[in-house]
C-alpha positions as protocol buffer text, in pm:
chain_id: "A"
residue {
  index: 1
  type: UNK
  ca { x: 3009 y: -2831 z: 804 }
}
residue {
  index: 2
  type: UNK
  ca { x: 3287 y: -2618 z: 654 }
}
residue {
  index: 3
  type: UNK
  ca { x: 3509 y: -2427 z: 896 }
}
residue {
  index: 4
  type: UNK
  ca { x: 3339 y: -2100 z: 992 }
}
residue {
  index: 5
  type: UNK
  ca { x: 3436 y: -1814 z: 1220 }
}
residue {
  index: 6
  type: UNK
  ca { x: 3234 y: -1554 z: 1405 }
}
residue {
  index: 7
  type: UNK
  ca { x: 3218 y: -1189 z: 1310 }
}
residue {
  index: 8
  type: UNK
  ca { x: 3026 y: -896 z: 1455 }
}
residue {
  index: 9
  type: UNK
  ca { x: 2719 y: -807 z: 1242 }
}
residue {
  index: 10
  type: UNK
  ca { x: 2715 y: -442 z: 1135 }
}
residue {
  index: 11
  type: UNK
  ca { x: 2479 y: -213 z: 948 }
}
residue {
  index: 12
  type: UNK
  ca { x: 2534 y: -104 z: 585 }
}
residue {
  index: 13
  type: UNK
  ca { x: 2685 y: 242 z: 541 }
}
residue {
  index: 14
  type: UNK
  ca { x: 2383 y: 376 z: 349 }
}
residue {
  index: 15
  type: UNK
  ca { x: 2028 y: 288 z: 251 }
}
residue {
  index: 16
  type: UNK
  ca { x: 1963 y: 92 z: -68 }
}
residue {
  index: 17
  type: UNK
  ca { x: 1632 y: 51 z: -243 }
}
residue {
  index: 18
  type: UNK
  ca { x: 1530 y: -313 z: -203 }
}
residue {
  index: 19
  type: UNK
  ca { x: 1762 y: -353 z: 97 }
}
residue {
  index: 20
  type: UNK
  ca { x: 1697 y: -656 z: 314 }
}
residue {
  index: 21
  type: UNK
  ca { x: 1681 y: -508 z: 665 }
}
residue {
  index: 22
  type: UNK
  ca { x: 1350 y: -679 z: 751 }
}
residue {
  index: 23
  type: UNK
  ca { x: 1440 y: -1013 z: 592 }
}
residue {
  index: 24
  type: UNK
  ca { x: 1809 y: -1032 z: 678 }
}
residue {
  index: 25
  type: UNK
  ca { x: 1759 y: -1231 z: 998 }
}
residue {
  index: 26
  type: UNK
  ca { x: 1562 y: -1503 z: 822 }
}
residue {
  index: 27
  type: UNK
  ca { x: 1798 y: -1513 z: 524 }
}
residue {
  index: 28
  type: UNK
  ca { x: 2108 y: -1544 z: 742 }
}
residue {
  index: 29
  type: UNK
  ca { x: 1946 y: -1832 z: 936 }
}
residue {
  index: 30
  type: UNK
  ca { x: 1890 y: -2015 z: 608 }
}
residue {
  index: 31
  type: UNK
  ca { x: 2247 y: -1941 z: 499 }
}
residue {
  index: 32
  type: UNK
  ca { x: 2369 y: -2099 z: 824 }
}
residue {
  index: 33
  type: UNK
  ca { x: 2186 y: -2421 z: 734 }
}
residue {
  index: 34
  type: UNK
  ca { x: 2392 y: -2466 z: 415 }
}
residue {
  index: 35
  type: UNK
  ca { x: 2752 y: -2596 z: 452 }
}
residue {
  index: 36
  type: UNK
  ca { x: 2982 y: -2376 z: 245 }
}
residue {
  index: 37
  type: UNK
  ca { x: 3348 y: -2286 z: 216 }
}
residue {
  index: 38
  type: UNK
  ca { x: 3297 y: -1977 z: 3 }
}
residue {
  index: 39
  type: UNK
  ca { x: 3025 y: -1711 z: 23 }
}
residue {
  index: 40
  type: UNK
  ca { x: 2951 y: -1514 z: -295 }
}
residue {
  index: 41
  type: UNK
  ca { x: 2704 y: -1231 z: -367 }
}
residue {
  index: 42
  type: UNK
  ca { x: 2639 y: -1138 z: -732 }
}
residue {
  index: 43
  type: UNK
  ca { x: 2411 y: -840 z: -644 }
}
residue {
  index: 44
  type: UNK
  ca { x: 2555 y: -709 z: -318 }
}
residue {
  index: 45
  type: UNK
  ca { x: 2422 y: -350 z: -328 }
}
residue {
  index: 46
  type: UNK
  ca { x: 2497 y: -193 z: 10 }
}
residue {
  index: 47
  type: UNK
  ca { x: 2540 y: -535 z: 170 }
}
residue {
  index: 48
  type: UNK
  ca { x: 2209 y: -563 z: 354 }
}
residue {
  index: 49
  type: UNK
  ca { x: 2265 y: -936 z: 410 }
}
residue {
  index: 50
  type: UNK
  ca { x: 2644 y: -958 z: 374 }
}
residue {
  index: 51
  type: UNK
  ca { x: 2718 y: -727 z: 666 }
}
residue {
  index: 52
  type: UNK
  ca { x: 2446 y: -871 z: 892 }
}
residue {
  index: 53
  type: UNK
  ca { x: 2584 y: -1226 z: 893 }
}
residue {
  index: 54
  type: UNK
  ca { x: 2768 y: -1342 z: 1204 }
}
residue {
  index: 55
  type: UNK
  ca { x: 2921 y: -1669 z: 1077 }
}
residue {
  index: 56
  type: UNK
  ca { x: 3146 y: -1658 z: 771 }
}
residue {
  index: 57
  type: UNK
  ca { x: 3370 y: -1900 z: 579 }
}
residue {
  index: 58
  type: UNK
  ca { x: 3732 y: -1846 z: 482 }
}
residue {
  index: 59
  type: UNK
  ca { x: 3652 y: -1712 z: 134 }
}
residue {
  index: 60
  type: UNK
  ca { x: 3408 y: -1425 z: 65 }
}
residue {
  index: 61
  type: UNK
  ca { x: 3342 y: -1249 z: -265 }
}
residue {
  index: 62
  type: UNK
  ca { x: 3103 y: -959 z: -323 }
}
residue {
  index: 63
  type: UNK
  ca { x: 3001 y: -824 z: -660 }
}
residue {
  index: 64
  type: UNK
  ca { x: 2783 y: -554 z: -809 }
}
residue {
  index: 65
  type: UNK
  ca { x: 2767 y: -437 z: -1167 }
}
residue {
  index: 66
  type: UNK
  ca { x: 2757 y: -82 z: -1031 }
}
residue {
  index: 67
  type: UNK
  ca { x: 3105 y: 68 z: -1044 }
}
residue {
  index: 68
  type: UNK
  ca { x: 2996 y: 306 z: -769 }
}
residue {
  index: 69
  type: UNK
  ca { x: 2931 y: 17 z: -530 }
}
residue {
  index: 70
  type: UNK
  ca { x: 3255 y: -165 z: -611 }
}
residue {
  index: 71
  type: UNK
  ca { x: 3460 y: 156 z: -590 }
}
residue {
  index: 72
  type: UNK
  ca { x: 3313 y: 252 z: -251 }
}
residue {
  index: 73
  type: UNK
  ca { x: 3391 y: -90 z: -104 }
}
residue {
  index: 74
  type: UNK
  ca { x: 3743 y: -96 z: -247 }
}
residue {
  index: 75
  type: UNK
  ca { x: 3813 y: 254 z: -111 }
}
residue {
  index: 76
  type: UNK
  ca { x: 3679 y: 159 z: 233 }
}
residue {
  index: 77
  type: UNK
  ca { x: 3888 y: -157 z: 223 }
}
residue {
  index: 78
  type: UNK
  ca { x: 4218 y: -7 z: 108 }
}
residue {
  index: 79
  type: UNK
  ca { x: 4215 y: 374 z: 152 }
}
residue {
  index: 80
  type: UNK
  ca { x: 3998 y: 426 z: 458 }
}
residue {
  index: 81
  type: UNK
  ca { x: 4206 y: 706 z: 620 }
}
residue {
  index: 82
  type: UNK
  ca { x: 4230 y: 914 z: 300 }
}
residue {
  index: 83
  type: UNK
  ca { x: 3859 y: 862 z: 239 }
}
residue {
  index: 84
  type: UNK
  ca { x: 3768 y: 981 z: 588 }
}
residue {
  index: 85
  type: UNK
  ca { x: 3979 y: 1294 z: 537 }
}
residue {
  index: 86
  type: UNK
  ca { x: 3779 y: 1373 z: 222 }
}
residue {
  index: 87
  type: UNK
  ca { x: 3449 y: 1346 z: 410 }
}
residue {
  index: 88
  type: UNK
  ca { x: 3551 y: 1528 z: 726 }
}
residue {
  index: 89
  type: UNK
  ca { x: 3411 y: 1872 z: 633 }
}
residue {
  index: 90
  type: UNK
  ca { x: 3117 y: 1762 z: 417 }
}
residue {
  index: 91
  type: UNK
  ca { x: 2784 y: 1923 z: 512 }
}
residue {
  index: 92
  type: UNK
  ca { x: 2426 y: 1822 z: 442 }
}
residue {
  index: 93
  type: UNK
  ca { x: 2288 y: 2074 z: 192 }
}
residue {
  index: 94
  type: UNK
  ca { x: 2037 y: 2047 z: -89 }
}
residue {
  index: 95
  type: UNK
  ca { x: 2262 y: 2249 z: -321 }
}
residue {
  index: 96
  type: UNK
  ca { x: 2555 y: 2008 z: -272 }
}
residue {
  index: 97
  type: UNK
  ca { x: 2324 y: 1710 z: -323 }
}
residue {
  index: 98
  type: UNK
  ca { x: 2198 y: 1857 z: -650 }
}
residue {
  index: 99
  type: UNK
  ca { x: 2549 y: 1946 z: -765 }
}
residue {
  index: 100
  type: UNK
  ca { x: 2676 y: 1595 z: -705 }
}
residue {
  index: 101
  type: UNK
  ca { x: 2369 y: 1442 z: -870 }
}
residue {
  index: 102
  type: UNK
  ca { x: 2460 y: 1629 z: -1189 }
}
residue {
  index: 103
  type: UNK
  ca { x: 2830 y: 1536 z: -1170 }
}
residue {
  index: 104
  type: UNK
  ca { x: 2943 y: 1258 z: -1406 }
}
residue {
  index: 105
  type: UNK
  ca { x: 3120 y: 1005 z: -1178 }
}
residue {
  index: 106
  type: UNK
  ca { x: 3348 y: 900 z: -1465 }
}
residue {
  index: 107
  type: UNK
  ca { x: 3515 y: 1243 z: -1443 }
}
residue {
  index: 108
  type: UNK
  ca { x: 3619 y: 1183 z: -1079 }
}
residue {
  index: 109
  type: UNK
  ca { x: 3905 y: 1004 z: -908 }
}
residue {
  index: 110
  type: UNK
  ca { x: 3817 y: 682 z: -725 }
}
residue {
  index: 111
  type: UNK
  ca { x: 3826 y: 865 z: -390 }
}
residue {
  index: 112
  type: UNK
  ca { x: 3602 y: 1142 z: -521 }
}
residue {
  index: 113
  type: UNK
  ca { x: 3368 y: 890 z: -683 }
}
residue {
  index: 114
  type: UNK
  ca { x: 3331 y: 693 z: -361 }
}
residue {
  index: 115
  type: UNK
  ca { x: 3268 y: 1010 z: -159 }
}
residue {
  index: 116
  type: UNK
  ca { x: 3006 y: 1130 z: -408 }
}
residue {
  index: 117
  type: UNK
  ca { x: 2826 y: 795 z: -405 }
}
residue {
  index: 118
  type: UNK
  ca { x: 2820 y: 765 z: -27 }
}
residue {
  index: 119
  type: UNK
  ca { x: 2694 y: 1122 z: 11 }
}
residue {
  index: 120
  type: UNK
  ca { x: 2413 y: 1071 z: -240 }
}
residue {
  index: 121
  type: UNK
  ca { x: 2304 y: 736 z: -96 }
}
residue {
  index: 122
  type: UNK
  ca { x: 2303 y: 865 z: 260 }
}
residue {
  index: 123
  type: UNK
  ca { x: 2077 y: 1153 z: 159 }
}
residue {
  index: 124
  type: UNK
  ca { x: 1868 y: 994 z: -118 }
}
residue {
  index: 125
  type: UNK
  ca { x: 1499 y: 956 z: -32 }
}
residue {
  index: 126
  type: UNK
  ca { x: 1415 y: 588 z: 23 }
}
residue {
  index: 127
  type: UNK
  ca { x: 1766 y: 476 z: -72 }
}
residue {
  index: 128
  type: UNK
  ca { x: 1685 y: 532 z: -438 }
}
residue {
  index: 129
  type: UNK
  ca { x: 1966 y: 479 z: -688 }
}
residue {
  index: 130
  type: UNK
  ca { x: 1800 y: 593 z: -1013 }
}
residue {
  index: 131
  type: UNK
  ca { x: 1614 y: 925 z: -997 }
}
residue {
  index: 132
  type: UNK
  ca { x: 1749 y: 1027 z: -657 }
}
residue {
  index: 133
  type: UNK
  ca { x: 1577 y: 1306 z: -465 }
}
residue {
  index: 134
  type: UNK
  ca { x: 1697 y: 1490 z: -156 }
}
residue {
  index: 135
  type: UNK
  ca { x: 1552 y: 1317 z: 150 }
}
residue {
  index: 136
  type: UNK
  ca { x: 1461 y: 1524 z: 454 }
}
residue {
  index: 137
  type: UNK
  ca { x: 1310 y: 1401 z: 782 }
}
residue {
  index: 138
  type: UNK
  ca { x: 1156 y: 1694 z: 975 }
}
residue {
  index: 139
  type: UNK
  ca { x: 1258 y: 1685 z: 1338 }
}
residue {
  index: 140
  type: UNK
  ca { x: 1556 y: 1458 z: 1268 }
}
residue {
  index: 141
  type: UNK
  ca { x: 1926 y: 1555 z: 1244 }
}
residue {
  index: 142
  type: UNK
  ca { x: 2114 y: 1568 z: 913 }
}
residue {
  index: 143
  type: UNK
  ca { x: 2176 y: 1224 z: 766 }
}
residue {
  index: 144
  type: UNK
  ca { x: 2533 y: 1299 z: 662 }
}
residue {
  index: 145
  type: UNK
  ca { x: 2716 y: 1358 z: 989 }
}
residue {
  index: 146
  type: UNK
  ca { x: 3075 y: 1235 z: 972 }
}
residue {
  index: 147
  type: UNK
  ca { x: 3110 y: 1232 z: 1351 }
}
residue {
  index: 148
  type: UNK
  ca { x: 2838 y: 966 z: 1367 }
}
residue {
  index: 149
  type: UNK
  ca { x: 2931 y: 797 z: 1039 }
}
residue {
  index: 150
  type: UNK
  ca { x: 3298 y: 739 z: 1122 }
}
residue {
  index: 151
  type: UNK
  ca { x: 3249 y: 439 z: 1356 }
}
residue {
  index: 152
  type: UNK
  ca { x: 3032 y: 267 z: 1094 }
}
residue {
  index: 153
  type: UNK
  ca { x: 3284 y: 333 z: 816 }
}
residue {
  index: 154
  type: UNK
  ca { x: 3562 y: 196 z: 1035 }
}
residue {
  index: 155
  type: UNK
  ca { x: 3360 y: -119 z: 1109 }
}
residue {
  index: 156
  type: UNK
  ca { x: 3299 y: -174 z: 737 }
}
residue {
  index: 157
  type: UNK
  ca { x: 3668 y: -115 z: 666 }
}
residue {
  index: 158
  type: UNK
  ca { x: 3763 y: -388 z: 913 }
}
residue {
  index: 159
  type: UNK
  ca { x: 3489 y: -624 z: 793 }
}
residue {
  index: 160
  type: UNK
  ca { x: 3603 y: -601 z: 430 }
}
residue {
  index: 161
  type: UNK
  ca { x: 3957 y: -714 z: 511 }
}
residue {
  index: 162
  type: UNK
  ca { x: 4024 y: -1023 z: 300 }
}
residue {
  index: 163
  type: UNK
  ca { x: 3703 y: -991 z: 95 }
}
residue {
  index: 164
  type: UNK
  ca { x: 3733 y: -1004 z: -286 }
}
residue {
  index: 165
  type: UNK
  ca { x: 3540 y: -721 z: -455 }
}
residue {
  index: 166
  type: UNK
  ca { x: 3421 y: -751 z: -817 }
}
residue {
  index: 167
  type: UNK
  ca { x: 3215 y: -538 z: -1058 }
}
residue {
  index: 168
  type: UNK
  ca { x: 3097 y: -795 z: -1314 }
}
residue {
  index: 169
  type: UNK
  ca { x: 2769 y: -885 z: -1484 }
}
residue {
  index: 170
  type: UNK
  ca { x: 2603 y: -1168 z: -1288 }
}
residue {
  index: 171
  type: UNK
  ca { x: 2645 y: -1411 z: -1579 }
}
residue {
  index: 172
  type: UNK
  ca { x: 3022 y: -1366 z: -1565 }
}
residue {
  index: 173
  type: UNK
  ca { x: 3054 y: -1353 z: -1188 }
}
residue {
  index: 174
  type: UNK
  ca { x: 2865 y: -1674 z: -1105 }
}
residue {
  index: 175
  type: UNK
  ca { x: 3058 y: -1907 z: -1342 }
}
residue {
  index: 176
  type: UNK
  ca { x: 3389 y: -1752 z: -1234 }
}
residue {
  index: 177
  type: UNK
  ca { x: 3336 y: -1837 z: -866 }
}
residue {
  index: 178
  type: UNK
  ca { x: 3119 y: -2149 z: -897 }
}
residue {
  index: 179
  type: UNK
  ca { x: 3259 y: -2467 z: -747 }
}
residue {
  index: 180
  type: UNK
  ca { x: 3149 y: -2736 z: -499 }
}
residue {
  index: 181
  type: UNK
  ca { x: 3119 y: -2575 z: -158 }
}
residue {
  index: 182
  type: UNK
  ca { x: 3036 y: -2228 z: -291 }
}
residue {
  index: 183
  type: UNK
  ca { x: 2717 y: -2057 z: -173 }
}
residue {
  index: 184
  type: UNK
  ca { x: 2565 y: -1777 z: -380 }
}
residue {
  index: 185
  type: UNK
  ca { x: 2320 y: -1541 z: -216 }
}
residue {
  index: 186
  type: UNK
  ca { x: 2135 y: -1363 z: -498 }
}
residue {
  index: 187
  type: UNK
  ca { x: 1934 y: -1044 z: -445 }
}
residue {
  index: 188
  type: UNK
  ca { x: 1847 y: -927 z: -798 }
}
residue {
  index: 189
  type: UNK
  ca { x: 1605 y: -641 z: -871 }
}
residue {
  index: 190
  type: UNK
  ca { x: 1243 y: -727 z: -801 }
}
residue {
  index: 191
  type: UNK
  ca { x: 1017 y: -838 z: -1082 }
}
residue {
  index: 192
  type: UNK
  ca { x: 860 y: -525 z: -1228 }
}
residue {
  index: 193
  type: UNK
  ca { x: 1128 y: -301 z: -1073 }
}
residue {
  index: 194
  type: UNK
  ca { x: 1417 y: -376 z: -1306 }
}
residue {
  index: 195
  type: UNK
  ca { x: 1492 y: -9 z: -1379 }
}
residue {
  index: 196
  type: UNK
  ca { x: 1525 y: 92 z: -1012 }
}
residue {
  index: 197
  type: UNK
  ca { x: 1903 y: 70 z: -1042 }
}
residue {
  index: 198
  type: UNK
  ca { x: 1935 y: 229 z: -1388 }
}
residue {
  index: 199
  type: UNK
  ca { x: 1803 y: 172 z: -1737 }
}
residue {
  index: 200
  type: UNK
  ca { x: 1879 y: -167 z: -1893 }
}
residue {
  index: 201
  type: UNK
  ca { x: 2108 y: -278 z: -1609 }
}
residue {
  index: 202
  type: UNK
  ca { x: 1874 y: -572 z: -1547 }
}
residue {
  index: 203
  type: UNK
  ca { x: 1587 y: -669 z: -1777 }
}
residue {
  index: 204
  type: UNK
  ca { x: 1291 y: -910 z: -1747 }
}
residue {
  index: 205
  type: UNK
  ca { x: 1464 y: -1167 z: -1970 }
}
residue {
  index: 206
  type: UNK
  ca { x: 1754 y: -1174 z: -1723 }
}
residue {
  index: 207
  type: UNK
  ca { x: 1538 y: -1359 z: -1468 }
}
residue {
  index: 208
  type: UNK
  ca { x: 1518 y: -1658 z: -1703 }
}
residue {
  index: 209
  type: UNK
  ca { x: 1889 y: -1634 z: -1778 }
}
residue {
  index: 210
  type: UNK
  ca { x: 1961 y: -1630 z: -1406 }
}
residue {
  index: 211
  type: UNK
  ca { x: 1736 y: -1932 z: -1344 }
}
residue {
  index: 212
  type: UNK
  ca { x: 1908 y: -2134 z: -1618 }
}
residue {
  index: 213
  type: UNK
  ca { x: 2250 y: -2036 z: -1485 }
}
residue {
  index: 214
  type: UNK
  ca { x: 2162 y: -2132 z: -1126 }
}
residue {
  index: 215
  type: UNK
  ca { x: 2018 y: -2465 z: -1240 }
}
residue {
  index: 216
  type: UNK
  ca { x: 2361 y: -2568 z: -1368 }
}
residue {
  index: 217
  type: UNK
  ca { x: 2592 y: -2455 z: -1088 }
}
residue {
  index: 218
  type: UNK
  ca { x: 2805 y: -2691 z: -880 }
}
residue {
  index: 219
  type: UNK
  ca { x: 2749 y: -2491 z: -563 }
}
residue {
  index: 220
  type: UNK
  ca { x: 2437 y: -2392 z: -369 }
}
residue {
  index: 221
  type: UNK
  ca { x: 2229 y: -2078 z: -386 }
}
residue {
  index: 222
  type: UNK
  ca { x: 1966 y: -1874 z: -205 }
}
residue {
  index: 223
  type: UNK
  ca { x: 1769 y: -1609 z: -393 }
}
residue {
  index: 224
  type: UNK
  ca { x: 1527 y: -1355 z: -242 }
}
residue {
  index: 225
  type: UNK
  ca { x: 1264 y: -1194 z: -465 }
}
residue {
  index: 226
  type: UNK
  ca { x: 909 y: -1059 z: -465 }
}
residue {
  index: 227
  type: UNK
  ca { x: 638 y: -1323 z: -496 }
}
residue {
  index: 228
  type: UNK
  ca { x: 475 y: -1296 z: -839 }
}
residue {
  index: 229
  type: UNK
  ca { x: 323 y: -1554 z: -1079 }
}
residue {
  index: 230
  type: UNK
  ca { x: 606 y: -1487 z: -1325 }
}
residue {
  index: 231
  type: UNK
  ca { x: 876 y: -1554 z: -1066 }
}
residue {
  index: 232
  type: UNK
  ca { x: 701 y: -1872 z: -952 }
}
residue {
  index: 233
  type: UNK
  ca { x: 695 y: -1996 z: -1310 }
}
residue {
  index: 234
  type: UNK
  ca { x: 1056 y: -1909 z: -1389 }
}
residue {
  index: 235
  type: UNK
  ca { x: 1199 y: -2054 z: -1066 }
}
residue {
  index: 236
  type: UNK
  ca { x: 939 y: -2328 z: -1017 }
}
residue {
  index: 237
  type: UNK
  ca { x: 1200 y: -2605 z: -1042 }
}
residue {
  index: 238
  type: UNK
  ca { x: 1362 y: -2503 z: -715 }
}
residue {
  index: 239
  type: UNK
  ca { x: 1250 y: -2504 z: -350 }
}
residue {
  index: 240
  type: UNK
  ca { x: 1027 y: -2202 z: -283 }
}
residue {
  index: 241
  type: UNK
  ca { x: 994 y: -2074 z: 73 }
}
residue {
  index: 242
  type: UNK
  ca { x: 712 y: -1826 z: 129 }
}
residue {
  index: 243
  type: UNK
  ca { x: 782 y: -1538 z: 367 }
}
residue {
  index: 244
  type: UNK
  ca { x: 613 y: -1212 z: 454 }
}
residue {
  index: 245
  type: UNK
  ca { x: 794 y: -885 z: 511 }
}
residue {
  index: 246
  type: UNK
  ca { x: 707 y: -523 z: 578 }
}
residue {
  index: 247
  type: UNK
  ca { x: 804 y: -226 z: 365 }
}
residue {
  index: 248
  type: UNK
  ca { x: 758 y: 144 z: 426 }
}
residue {
  index: 249
  type: UNK
  ca { x: 866 y: 446 z: 226 }
}
residue {
  index: 250
  type: UNK
  ca { x: 866 y: 798 z: 361 }
}
residue {
  index: 251
  type: UNK
  ca { x: 543 y: 890 z: 540 }
}
residue {
  index: 252
  type: UNK
  ca { x: 339 y: 603 z: 398 }
}
residue {
  index: 253
  type: UNK
  ca { x: 223 y: 340 z: 649 }
}
residue {
  index: 254
  type: UNK
  ca { x: 411 y: 6 z: 643 }
}
residue {
  index: 255
  type: UNK
  ca { x: 279 y: -259 z: 405 }
}
residue {
  index: 256
  type: UNK
  ca { x: 301 y: -634 z: 445 }
}
residue {
  index: 257
  type: UNK
  ca { x: 427 y: -797 z: 126 }
}
residue {
  index: 258
  type: UNK
  ca { x: 477 y: -1161 z: 25 }
}
residue {
  index: 259
  type: UNK
  ca { x: 824 y: -1266 z: -82 }
}
residue {
  index: 260
  type: UNK
  ca { x: 997 y: -1585 z: -187 }
}
residue {
  index: 261
  type: UNK
  ca { x: 1329 y: -1730 z: -82 }
}
residue {
  index: 262
  type: UNK
  ca { x: 1437 y: -1974 z: -352 }
}
residue {
  index: 263
  type: UNK
  ca { x: 1708 y: -2239 z: -331 }
}
residue {
  index: 264
  type: UNK
  ca { x: 1853 y: -2551 z: -491 }
}
residue {
  index: 265
  type: UNK
  ca { x: 1907 y: -2694 z: -142 }
}
residue {
  index: 266
  type: UNK
  ca { x: 1628 y: -2919 z: -17 }
}
residue {
  index: 267
  type: UNK
  ca { x: 1506 y: -2925 z: 340 }
}
residue {
  index: 268
  type: UNK
  ca { x: 1570 y: -2565 z: 443 }
}
residue {
  index: 269
  type: UNK
  ca { x: 1333 y: -2452 z: 717 }
}
residue {
  index: 270
  type: UNK
  ca { x: 1232 y: -2140 z: 905 }
}
residue {
  index: 271
  type: UNK
  ca { x: 1055 y: -2116 z: 1239 }
}
residue {
  index: 272
  type: UNK
  ca { x: 676 y: -2109 z: 1205 }
}
residue {
  index: 273
  type: UNK
  ca { x: 660 y: -1742 z: 1297 }
}
residue {
  index: 274
  type: UNK
  ca { x: 925 y: -1663 z: 1037 }
}
residue {
  index: 275
  type: UNK
  ca { x: 1133 y: -1468 z: 1287 }
}
residue {
  index: 276
  type: UNK
  ca { x: 1226 y: -1102 z: 1250 }
}
């Protein structure tokens, strides 16, 4: 087993559609079964698995094609104090949410861009990225409260120390960091939900491209995805682990959904009850 050290698991700083809160415990237990000296995430999003791990190797690399994600993490890593000053007097209002939704992030500084993105993701209904709407929970306090957010931002700032942050397409990121001893945890968009993160960011043909790429890597990988006939066909050459998870959006009752955890590592196991 490669040398690992313990870290304190923390929560992501904002919701993210397709986040792995309900599966993270099972995924991290599988990650712990795979010896690795470098941990790499091509589709990190808000870090639903990355931040919930408690054993990490010396090298860690996170990536997302979204410049908003990469900019937020870089700002939290390197300019935490200035970022907190920008957020200190921000209030939760529908008018500010709508104003920022209409603002082109490319017209902003990196600090302003990161602040805009965090604000929108904290308040977006269901953690949506594309087509955000203002989320309100009657009877609950405002979801953008810097006094409560500051400890979480500080924890993320400390956790990102030493982490490499990229904003590359997956087919450039994976070859760049592939080597023996590398472990890639892949959390691409779900089949049938490719546009949830923006038009043409990920397309159905990219699943086949991803499968071909993963079949040729020198390292190991885990991939979590919804369980569909198409996914089973595309990734049928790898180990498929069936799991069940629960999803809920807004006021709708929770739904149990089948998912797959896919890997090129044989012999991975989960407890019979699947765990939390």
